[in-house]
Every structure is written in C-alpha cells, then in structure tokens.
C-alpha positions in Angstrom: 98.3 60.1 137.1 98.2 60.4 133.3 101.1 59.4 131.1 101.4 60.1 127.4 103.7 58.6 124.8 104.2 60.0 121.3 105.9 57.8 118.8 106.5 58.0 115.1 105.7 54.9 113.1 105.9 54.4 109.3 105.2 57.9 108.2 102.5 58.6 110.7 102.3 59.4 114.4 100.7 57.3 117.0 99.7 58.8 120.3 99.5 56.3 123.1 97.9 57.4 126.4 97.8 55.6 129.6 94.5 56.4 131.4 93.6 55.7 134.9 90.1 55.7 136.1 88.5 55.9 139.5 86.6 52.6 139.2 89.2 50.5 137.4 92.4 49.6 139.2 94.2 48.6 136.0 95.2 51.4 133.7 94.1 50.9 130.1 96.4 51.9 127.2 94.7 53.4 124.3 96.3 54.0 120.9 95.0 57.1 119.0 96.2 57.7 115.5 97.2 61.3 114.8 97.6 62.7 111.3 101.2 63.8 110.8 101.6 67.1 109.0 104.5 66.9 106.6 106.0 69.8 104.7 107.6 69.5 101.3 111.3 69.2 101.3 113.1 72.5 101.1 115.6 71.3 98.5 114.4 69.7 95.3 116.0 66.4 94.6 117.3 65.8 91.1 119.0 62.7 89.8 121.6 62.6 87.1 120.8 59.1 86.0 119.1 58.9 82.6 115.7 57.1 82.3 115.8 53.5 81.3 115.8 52.8 77.5 112.4 53.0 76.0 110.9 55.1 78.8 108.9 58.1 77.6 110.5 61.5 78.1 108.0 64.0 79.4 108.7 67.7 78.8 106.5 70.6 79.6 106.7 74.0 77.9 105.7 76.9 80.0 105.6 80.4 78.6 107.9 82.9 80.2 106.2 85.2 82.7 105.4 88.7 81.6 107.2 91.5 83.3 103.9 93.3 83.7 100.4 92.8 82.5 99.3 94.7 79.5 97.1 97.7 80.3 93.4 97.3 79.8 92.2 99.6 77.0 88.8 100.2 78.7 90.3 100.8 82.1 93.0 103.2 80.9 90.7 105.3 78.6 93.1 105.9 75.8 96.2 106.3 78.0 97.5 102.8 77.4 100.7 104.0 75.7 101.4 106.3 78.6 100.7 103.5 81.1 103.1 101.2 79.3 105.9 103.8 79.2 105.5 104.6 82.9 105.6 100.8 83.7 108.8 100.6 81.6 110.6 103.7 82.7 109.3 104.4 86.2 108.6 101.1 88.0 108.7 102.9 91.4 105.6 104.8 90.3 103.5 101.8 89.4 104.6 99.5 92.2 101.4 100.1 94.2 99.1 101.5 91.5 96.7 99.7 89.1 96.7 100.6 85.5 93.6 102.7 86.0 95.3 104.8 88.6 98.4 105.3 86.4 96.1 106.4 83.5 94.3 108.8 85.9 97.7 110.3 86.7 98.3 110.8 83.0 94.9 112.3 82.5 95.5 114.7 85.4 98.8 115.6 83.9 97.4 116.2 80.5 94.6 118.3 81.9 97.2 120.6 83.4 99.1 120.8 80.1 95.9 121.5 78.1 95.0 124.3 80.5 98.4 125.9 80.0 99.5 125.6 83.5 103.2 126.0 84.1 105.2 122.8 84.3 106.2 123.5 87.9 102.5 123.7 88.9 101.7 120.5 87.1 104.7 118.8 88.7 103.5 120.0 92.1 100.1 118.5 91.5 101.6 115.2 90.5 103.8 115.2 93.6 100.7 115.4 95.7 99.9 111.9 94.4 102.9 110.7 96.4 105.6 111.0 93.8 109.1 112.4 94.3 110.0 115.6 92.4 112.1 113.6 89.9 109.4 111.0 89.3 106.8 113.8 88.9 109.0 115.5 86.3 109.5 112.2 84.5 105.7 111.5 84.5 105.1 115.0 83.0 107.7 114.3 80.3 106.2 110.9 79.5 102.6 112.3 79.4 103.7 115.0 77.0 105.4 112.5 74.8 102.7 109.8 74.7 99.3 111.0 76.0 98.9 114.7 75.7 98.0 116.1 72.3 100.4 118.8 71.2 
C-alpha cells in the first residue's frame, strides 16, 4: 500500500511519500521537495502611507501608447496619407489588415478611378475584398480625397 501526503511549508510544497518495499518490513518515509508554482496576485496592492522622510521618490515616465503605428513609407508606396485616413475614419477596415494591404486597397481603388470606371463598379471591386457596401463607398471617397490624382 502506498500513502502520499502533500503539505505546504513556508512558501513551498513538500511531498512526503510512504513507500513499502518487498524486502523491507519497515516503510521508509521520503520527503521530496516540489517547486510551488505561484501566480501574481490579481489585485495590485497599494498603500496610502507616505515614504519615510528622506527616502528617495522614484518616478517613471512612460510615453502614452499610440493609437496606431504610423504607416511605413516604403511599404505603402505613396499611399501613407490614405492609410492614415482609413485608420482614422474606418477602423473596422484596418482591424485585420497591415498597412501594406490597406495601401494596396487604395492603389486598386485609384486604378479604377484612373481608368474611368463608374463608382459603382469600383465599389463592387472593393467589396470583393471583404468590405461592406458602406465601407467600400467610404474607402472610395477617402482614396479620391487623399491618394488618387484628380
């Protein structure tokens, strides 16, 4: 018969096992240290007591996170203003797209405009990229305003 005992002792765990063997009539107890996995507390503790007089006060300045990374000029091939405006006005369009993909969407839109395609045709092409009709119309308007030469 094997018996096991698991106890917590001073921040760690100790596993004690009672072993019985075929040749030894007295069971031997063996203590095996086991590393306790601890997780950080879910609630951050803060104190309202001031530091003792003369203690240094440590402050850290962290810049505010950017709402979105700036587009890469080489990756967006001149469509950086278009990409920035789409990021600002149509976050649902850029949620799963890299800047390069948004720039390609602008390039495709401008190609349709330069070829003189009707807006409805260009909007249909944009929709095939997974955009809603309203988002496709907004992309067309932003491309005309920022990326497509008049």
